[in-house]
LOKOLBA-416754 format. One record per residue: residue number from 1; residue in one letter; x, y, z of N, C-alpha, C, CB in turn. Coordinates in steps of 0.1 Angstrom, whole numbers, plus 2048, in hexadecimal, padded with zeros to 3 digits. Glycine has a CB too. Layout:
% LOKOLBA-416754
n,res,n_px,n_py,n_pz,ca_px,ca_py,ca_pz,c_px,c_py,c_pz,cb_px,cb_py,cb_pz
NUM,a,X,Y,Z,X,Y,Z,X,Y,Z,X,Y,Z;
...
//
This chain:
% LOKOLBA-416754
n,res,n_px,n_py,n_pz,ca_px,ca_py,ca_pz,c_px,c_py,c_pz,cb_px,cb_py,cb_pz
1,m,808,7F3,800,7FD,7FF,802,80A,80C,7FB,7F7,800,818;
2,e,804,816,7F7,810,821,7F6,806,82B,7FE,817,827,7E4;
3,d,80F,836,809,80A,840,80C,805,84A,803,811,843,812;
4,f,7FA,856,80A,7F6,85E,803,7F9,86A,805,7EC,85C,801;
5,g,7FE,876,7FF,7FE,881,807,7F7,88E,7FE,80E,882,80C;
6,v,7F0,895,80A,7EB,89F,802,7EC,8AD,809,7DC,89C,7FF;
7,i,7EC,8BB,802,7EE,8C6,806,7E1,8CE,805,7F9,8CB,7FF;
8,v,7DB,8D0,811,7CF,8D8,80B,7D1,8E9,812,7BE,8D0,811;
9,r,7CD,8F1,806,7D2,8FF,80D,7BF,903,80B,7E3,90B,802;
10,v,7BF,90B,811,7B2,915,814,7B3,922,819,7AA,90F,81D;
11,n,7AB,929,80F,7AA,934,80F,7A2,93B,81B,7A7,935,804;
12,g,7A1,93D,822,79A,93D,830,7A5,943,83C,794,92D,835;
13,p,79F,948,847,7A5,947,854,7A8,93E,85B,7A1,94B,85B;
14,i,7B4,93B,863,7B7,932,86E,7AE,92B,876,7BD,938,876;
15,e,7A3,934,879,797,934,885,791,927,87F,789,942,885;
16,v,791,92A,870,788,91D,86A,78B,90C,86C,78A,91E,85C;
17,y,79A,910,867,7A1,903,869,79E,8FC,87B,7B2,906,866;
18,d,7A2,905,882,7A5,905,894,795,8FD,894,7A8,91A,8A0;
19,a,78A,906,891,77C,900,894,77A,8F2,88E,772,90A,88D;
20,s,77F,8EF,881,77A,8E3,878,781,8DA,87F,77C,8E3,868;
21,h,792,8DA,887,796,8D1,88C,791,8CF,89C,7A3,8D3,88A;
22,a,78B,8D8,8A2,785,8D5,8AD,777,8CC,8AD,783,8E2,8B2;
23,e,76F,8D1,8A3,765,8C7,89E,766,8B9,89B,762,8CA,894;
24,i,772,8B8,893,77B,8A9,88D,77E,8A2,897,788,8A9,886;
25,t,787,8AA,8A3,78C,8A1,8AC,783,89D,8B7,798,8A7,8B1;
26,k,775,8A7,8B9,76A,8A0,8C1,763,897,8BB,761,8A8,8C6;
27,r,761,896,8AE,75B,889,8A4,762,87F,8A8,75E,88A,894;
28,l,771,880,8AA,777,86F,8A8,77A,86D,8B4,785,86B,89F;
29,d,775,873,8C1,775,874,8D0,77F,86B,8D3,766,871,8D8;
30,g,78B,871,8D2,79A,86C,8D5,79C,860,8D1,79E,86D,8E3;
31,s,796,85E,8C6,79F,852,8BA,7A6,85A,8B0,794,847,8B0;
32,v,7AC,854,8A7,7B7,857,89E,7B0,852,892,7C6,850,8A0;
33,a,7B0,85E,889,7AB,858,879,7B0,84C,876,7AE,860,86C;
34,d,7A9,83F,86F,7AF,835,86A,7B7,83B,85A,7A3,829,869;
35,g,7C3,834,85E,7CB,83C,854,7D3,845,853,7C7,83F,850;
36,l,7D2,84F,85E,7D8,85A,85A,7E5,85C,865,7CC,867,859;
37,v,7F0,85C,859,7FE,85A,860,804,868,862,808,851,855;
38,l,7FE,876,85A,808,87F,862,7FC,88A,85F,81B,882,85B;
39,h,7FB,896,867,7F2,8A4,865,7F8,8AE,86D,7E2,8A4,869;
40,v,7FC,8B7,861,800,8C3,867,7F9,8CF,860,80F,8C5,866;
41,a,7F3,8D9,86A,7EF,8E5,860,7F8,8F5,866,7DC,8E7,861;
42,r,7F8,8FC,860,7FC,905,862,7F6,913,85A,809,902,862;
43,a,7F9,920,85E,7F2,92F,85C,7F6,932,84E,7F7,93B,866;
44,l,7F1,939,846,7FB,93C,83A,7F4,94E,838,7F9,92E,82B;
45,d,7F9,958,831,7F7,961,830,7E8,963,82B,801,965,82A;
46,d,7E3,95B,825,7D9,95D,81F,7CE,94E,822,7DE,961,812;
47,g,7D0,947,831,7C8,93F,82C,7D3,934,83A,7C7,93D,817;
48,f,7CC,928,835,7D6,91E,83C,7D7,911,835,7D1,91A,849;
49,e,7E1,90A,839,7E3,8FF,82F,7E7,8F0,83C,7F4,905,823;
50,v,7DF,8E3,836,7DE,8D8,83C,7E8,8CC,833,7CC,8D4,83D;
51,i,7EF,8C6,839,7FA,8BD,832,7F6,8B4,839,80A,8C0,833;
52,e,7F2,8A7,833,7F1,897,83B,7F7,88D,830,7E0,891,83E;
53,v,7FA,884,838,7FC,877,832,7F6,86A,834,806,874,832;
54,w,7F3,865,82D,7E8,85C,832,7EA,84B,82D,7D8,862,82C;
55,e,7E6,842,833,7EE,835,82B,7E4,834,81E,7ED,823,837;
56,s,7D9,838,81B,7D4,836,810,7CD,841,809,7CF,82D,812;
57,r,7C9,844,7FC,7C1,851,7FA,7B2,848,7FF,7C2,85A,7E7;
58,e,7B0,83E,7FD,7A3,838,801,79F,83E,810,7A3,827,800;
59,q,7AB,83B,818,7A8,840,827,7A8,84C,827,7B0,83D,831;
60,y,7AB,854,820,7AD,866,81E,79F,869,81C,7B8,86D,810;
61,e,79A,861,80C,78C,868,80B,781,862,814,787,867,7FD;
62,t,782,856,81C,77B,855,823,773,85C,82F,77F,84E,825;
63,f,784,85E,834,781,86B,83F,77C,876,839,78E,871,845;
64,n,77E,87E,82D,77A,886,82B,76C,887,82A,77F,88A,824;
65,r,766,87A,824,758,87B,822,74F,878,82E,755,874,818;
66,d,756,871,836,74E,86C,844,752,875,852,753,85A,849;
67,v,75A,87B,84E,760,885,85E,760,891,858,771,882,866;
68,v,767,899,854,76C,8A6,850,75F,8AC,847,77C,8A4,848;
69,a,75B,8A7,83F,750,8AA,838,741,8B0,840,74E,89E,831;
70,p,740,8A8,84C,735,8A6,853,737,8B5,85E,736,896,85B;
71,a,748,8B3,861,74A,8BF,86D,74D,8C9,866,756,8BD,879;
72,m,74D,8CA,85B,74F,8DD,856,73E,8E1,855,759,8E0,841;
73,a,73A,8D7,850,724,8D7,850,724,8DD,860,719,8C0,850;
74,a,728,8D6,869,724,8D9,879,729,8E6,87D,72C,8CD,882;
75,i,734,8EB,876,73A,8F7,878,736,903,873,745,8F6,874;
76,g,72F,902,866,728,909,85F,72F,90E,855,723,912,865;
77,a,738,905,84F,741,90E,845,732,90B,838,757,903,83F;
78,p,736,913,82F,72E,912,825,733,907,81A,72D,920,81E;
79,a,724,8FF,818,728,8F3,80B,72C,8F8,7FF,71B,8EB,806;
80,d,728,907,7F9,72B,90B,7EF,738,911,7ED,723,912,7ED;
81,a,73F,910,7F5,749,916,7F7,754,915,7EE,74D,915,801;
82,p,760,919,7E8,768,914,7DD,772,90B,7E3,76F,91E,7D3;
83,p,773,8FC,7DA,77E,8F2,7E0,78A,8FA,7E5,784,8E9,7D4;
84,p,791,8F6,7EE,79D,8F7,7F1,7A6,8F0,7E7,79F,8F3,7FD;
85,e,7B3,8F9,7E7,7BF,8F1,7DE,7C3,8E9,7E3,7CA,8F7,7DA;
86,t,7C5,8DB,7D9,7C9,8CD,7E0,7D3,8CA,7D4,7BA,8BF,7E2;
87,v,7DE,8C6,7DC,7E7,8C2,7D1,7EE,8B5,7DD,7F3,8D1,7C8;
88,e,7F0,8AB,7D5,7F2,89C,7DA,800,897,7D6,7E6,892,7D4;
89,f,803,890,7DE,813,88D,7DE,817,87E,7E4,81B,898,7E8;
90,e,81F,878,7D8,822,86C,7E2,82A,86D,7EB,826,862,7DC;
91,p,82C,867,7F7,837,86B,805,83F,864,7FD,834,864,818;
92,h,84D,86B,800,858,862,7FD,861,85A,80C,862,86B,7F3;
93,n,862,865,813,869,861,81E,861,868,82D,87A,865,81B;
94,l,85C,860,831,854,866,83E,85A,862,84F,844,860,83D;
95,m,861,869,856,863,867,861,85C,86F,86D,86E,867,861;
96,a,853,86B,874,850,870,881,858,873,88F,848,867,885;
97,v,85D,879,892,865,878,89E,85D,87E,8A8,872,87F,89D;
98,q,853,880,8AD,84C,886,8B9,841,888,8B5,850,892,8BE;
99,l,833,886,8BB,824,88A,8BE,829,891,8C9,818,87D,8C0;
100,r,820,89B,8C8,818,8A5,8CE,808,8A6,8D2,81A,8AF,8C5;
//
């Protein structure tokens, strides 16, 4: 199985990320998303960016469909908002040194 990487750039305030992350964390109820290897978010001058590595594209797509989309709806994110810029990549080397 090949790892799947994705960079998602959102043109919106970091507070949208904070609210969605809180809602997703609540929905996960202490568990970890199946197949998630790495999740990093950062603020940008014009929005925010999320970088993730998953064990498979299918796990990424399932999580977005079953968890992220309902969480975004729950925080009031407009369903007709333009989609974020998404860049997919194949991770070449991944080393996690410390979890926080």
